[in-house]
C-alpha positions as CSV (number, residue, x, y, z in Angstrom):
1,M,-53.9,-18.4,-60.5
2,T,-56.2,-20.6,-58.5
3,R,-55.2,-23.7,-56.7
4,L,-57.2,-25.8,-59.8
5,A,-55.4,-23.8,-62.3
6,C,-52.2,-24.3,-60.7
7,C,-52.9,-28.4,-60.3
8,A,-53.9,-28.4,-64.2
9,S,-50.4,-27.1,-65.4
10,I,-48.5,-29.0,-62.8
11,M,-50.2,-32.1,-64.3
12,L,-49.8,-31.2,-67.8
13,A,-46.2,-30.2,-67.5
14,A,-45.4,-33.8,-65.8
15,L,-47.5,-35.1,-68.8
16,I,-45.2,-33.6,-71.4
17,A,-42.1,-34.8,-69.3
18,L,-43.2,-38.3,-69.1
19,F,-44.2,-38.6,-72.9
20,P,-42.8,-36.1,-75.1
21,G,-44.5,-37.8,-78.2
22,F,-47.5,-35.9,-76.9
23,V,-46.1,-32.6,-78.0
24,R,-44.0,-33.9,-81.3
25,A,-46.3,-36.6,-82.7
26,D,-45.0,-39.7,-81.3
27,D,-41.3,-38.6,-81.0
28,V,-40.2,-40.6,-78.2
29,N,-36.5,-41.4,-78.8
30,R,-35.3,-37.7,-79.6
31,P,-32.1,-38.1,-81.6
32,P,-29.1,-37.5,-79.1
33,W,-27.9,-34.5,-81.3
34,Y,-30.7,-32.4,-81.3
35,Y,-30.0,-29.0,-79.9
36,P,-33.0,-26.6,-80.4
37,E,-30.4,-23.8,-80.3
38,H,-29.1,-25.1,-83.7
39,A,-30.3,-23.3,-86.5
40,D,-29.4,-25.9,-88.9
41,N,-31.5,-28.5,-87.1
42,T,-34.8,-29.4,-88.8
43,Y,-37.5,-31.6,-87.7
44,Q,-40.7,-32.4,-89.3
45,M,-44.1,-34.7,-88.3
46,W,-46.8,-36.0,-89.8
47,E,-50.0,-37.4,-88.2
48,F,-51.5,-38.3,-91.2
49,S,-55.1,-36.4,-90.0
50,S,-56.7,-36.7,-94.0
51,S,-56.3,-38.9,-96.6
52,D,-54.4,-36.2,-98.6
53,L,-52.4,-38.2,-100.9
54,N,-49.6,-35.1,-100.7
55,P,-49.7,-34.5,-97.0
56,S,-47.7,-31.4,-95.7
57,P,-46.1,-31.9,-92.6
58,D,-48.2,-31.0,-89.4
59,G,-45.4,-29.5,-87.4
60,G,-41.9,-29.2,-86.7
61,K,-39.0,-26.7,-87.5
62,N,-37.3,-25.9,-91.0
63,I,-36.3,-23.0,-91.7
64,Y,-35.4,-23.6,-95.5
65,A,-38.4,-25.1,-97.0
66,W,-41.8,-27.4,-96.3
67,L,-42.4,-30.0,-98.8
68,P,-45.5,-32.7,-98.9
69,A,-44.8,-36.4,-98.3
70,T,-46.5,-38.3,-101.5
71,I,-48.3,-41.5,-100.8
72,H,-48.2,-44.3,-103.1
73,P,-50.9,-46.9,-102.1
74,A,-51.3,-50.1,-103.9
75,P,-53.6,-50.2,-106.3
76,S,-55.5,-53.0,-104.9
77,L,-56.7,-51.3,-102.1
78,D,-60.0,-50.2,-101.9
79,T,-59.0,-47.7,-98.4
80,P,-55.6,-47.3,-98.1
81,W,-56.2,-44.4,-95.8
82,L,-57.7,-45.5,-92.2
83,A,-59.6,-42.7,-90.2
84,T,-59.3,-44.9,-87.4
85,D,-57.8,-48.6,-86.5
86,A,-56.1,-50.7,-83.7
87,N,-56.3,-48.1,-80.9
88,S,-55.1,-45.3,-83.2
89,N,-56.2,-42.4,-85.9
90,G,-55.1,-41.5,-89.5
91,I,-53.4,-44.7,-90.9
92,W,-51.9,-45.2,-94.3
93,D,-52.0,-48.8,-95.3
94,L,-48.6,-49.1,-97.2
95,T,-49.4,-53.1,-97.5
96,N,-49.2,-55.0,-101.0
97,G,-46.3,-52.5,-102.1
98,G,-47.4,-49.5,-100.9
99,Y,-45.2,-46.7,-100.2
100,I,-44.5,-43.0,-99.0
101,T,-41.8,-40.7,-100.4
102,V,-41.1,-38.0,-98.5
103,P,-38.6,-34.9,-99.8
104,V,-36.4,-32.8,-97.3
105,I,-34.7,-29.6,-97.8
106,D,-32.2,-28.2,-95.2
107,D,-29.0,-27.0,-95.0
108,P,-27.3,-26.1,-98.7
109,T,-23.9,-25.4,-97.0
110,P,-21.3,-27.9,-98.1
111,R,-20.5,-30.1,-95.0
112,P,-18.9,-33.0,-94.1
113,E,-21.7,-35.0,-93.1
114,K,-25.7,-35.2,-92.8
115,R,-27.6,-37.2,-90.3
116,L,-31.0,-38.0,-90.6
117,W,-33.0,-39.5,-87.6
118,V,-36.1,-41.1,-88.9
119,Q,-39.3,-42.6,-86.3
120,M,-42.1,-44.0,-87.2
121,T,-45.3,-45.6,-85.6
122,W,-46.5,-48.7,-87.4
123,L,-48.2,-52.2,-87.1
124,P,-47.5,-55.1,-89.7
125,S,-49.6,-56.5,-91.9
126,L,-51.8,-59.6,-91.6
127,T,-48.9,-61.1,-93.4
128,G,-46.0,-59.9,-91.6
129,G,-43.7,-56.8,-92.1
130,F,-41.5,-54.4,-91.1
131,P,-40.7,-50.8,-92.0
132,A,-38.3,-50.8,-95.2
133,L,-36.3,-47.4,-95.5
134,T,-34.1,-46.0,-98.3
135,A,-32.8,-42.6,-98.9
136,S,-31.4,-41.0,-102.2
137,T,-30.0,-37.7,-103.2
138,P,-30.8,-35.6,-106.3
139,V,-27.3,-35.9,-107.8
140,E,-24.9,-39.2,-108.0
141,G,-21.4,-38.9,-105.7
142,F,-22.9,-39.0,-101.9
143,S,-22.3,-42.2,-100.0
144,I,-25.6,-43.0,-98.0
145,G,-25.3,-45.2,-94.9
146,T,-28.3,-46.4,-92.7
147,S,-28.4,-47.8,-89.3
148,F,-31.3,-49.4,-87.4
149,A,-31.5,-48.1,-83.9
150,Q,-34.5,-50.1,-81.8
151,T,-37.7,-50.9,-82.3
152,D,-39.9,-50.9,-79.1
153,P,-44.2,-51.5,-78.4
154,L,-45.6,-48.4,-77.4
155,P,-48.2,-49.4,-74.9
156,L,-48.8,-45.9,-73.4
157,L,-49.4,-44.0,-77.1
158,A,-51.2,-46.8,-78.7
159,T,-51.7,-50.4,-78.0
160,G,-50.5,-52.9,-80.1
161,W,-48.4,-50.2,-82.6
162,Y,-44.7,-50.1,-82.5
163,H,-41.9,-47.4,-82.8
164,S,-39.0,-47.8,-85.0
165,T,-35.7,-45.3,-85.1
166,F,-33.6,-45.1,-87.9
167,E,-30.3,-43.4,-88.4
168,I,-29.1,-42.3,-91.8
169,D,-25.6,-40.8,-92.7
170,I,-24.7,-39.1,-95.9
171,W,-21.4,-38.2,-96.7
172,P,-20.7,-35.4,-97.7
173,S,-24.1,-33.3,-96.8
174,P,-26.4,-32.8,-99.4
175,G,-28.9,-29.8,-99.5
176,S,-31.9,-31.9,-100.0
177,E,-32.6,-35.7,-99.8
178,T,-35.6,-38.0,-100.3
179,L,-36.7,-40.6,-98.2
180,K,-39.0,-43.8,-99.3
181,I,-40.7,-45.7,-96.5
182,G,-42.7,-49.2,-97.3
183,G,-42.5,-52.7,-95.8
184,N,-45.8,-53.9,-96.0
185,I,-47.1,-52.0,-92.7
186,L,-49.5,-49.6,-91.6
187,L,-48.2,-46.7,-91.0
188,D,-49.4,-44.1,-88.2
189,E,-46.9,-41.0,-87.4
190,L,-43.7,-40.3,-88.7
191,V,-41.2,-37.5,-87.1
192,I,-37.7,-37.1,-89.5
193,D,-34.9,-35.2,-87.5
194,T,-31.6,-33.6,-89.9
195,Y,-28.5,-32.1,-88.7
196,S,-25.7,-31.1,-90.9
197,T,-22.3,-31.5,-88.8
198,P,-20.3,-28.6,-88.9
199,E,-16.3,-28.5,-89.7
200,P,-14.3,-29.5,-86.7
201,A,-13.5,-25.7,-85.9
202,T,-16.9,-24.3,-86.4
203,A,-18.0,-27.6,-84.3
204,A,-16.1,-26.6,-81.6
205,L,-17.0,-22.5,-81.3
206,L,-20.7,-23.8,-81.6
207,V,-20.0,-25.9,-78.3
208,L,-18.5,-23.3,-76.7
209,G,-21.2,-20.7,-77.4
210,L,-23.9,-23.0,-76.2
211,V,-21.7,-23.7,-72.8
212,T,-21.8,-19.8,-72.5
213,L,-25.4,-19.5,-73.3
214,R,-26.4,-22.1,-70.8
215,R,-24.0,-20.4,-68.3
216,R,-25.5,-17.3,-68.6
217,R,-29.6,-18.9,-68.4
């Protein structure tokens, strides 16, 4: 490898370490329970690079199924999808009542709890707005709790944009759920992680296996 190529590789590795959103969209706040070794971890990301009203994920990991999202723009908007705006590309205008629904299929095994970690890059409308997030399951009998994590500006990824993280817990774990996102905002990017928590005995064995695997490495 030439010295120039070596320097380029080192710079790329440094950028990836500093700005993980370059690798997984704007994934700047990865969930604390994400482990690539877990088969039942899933993540899906959307960058909305076209005006397709049913955009499939642009990347991720889901061994169960890939399902497209559905954009429901307000009828009053002439151009709900923006190719570029405010220093960013691929934006859906969810103002005036517009919203997006995202079905997620993941681990169908009955588990005590499922956790969803949702990250959004967004801007408020001119009249103000904030991401509104709800979740639903195909059938009744599940308890759903949503907690707000944090919102931060993203000056390095897109000047003026904000990044919000939400965690949703569902008891017990369903095999699928649908997210609905609105709130009078412009939506730039979306990342959704899911994890079905195992039974206590299974969780202990899983932790032991991960520790053993990492020691071998």
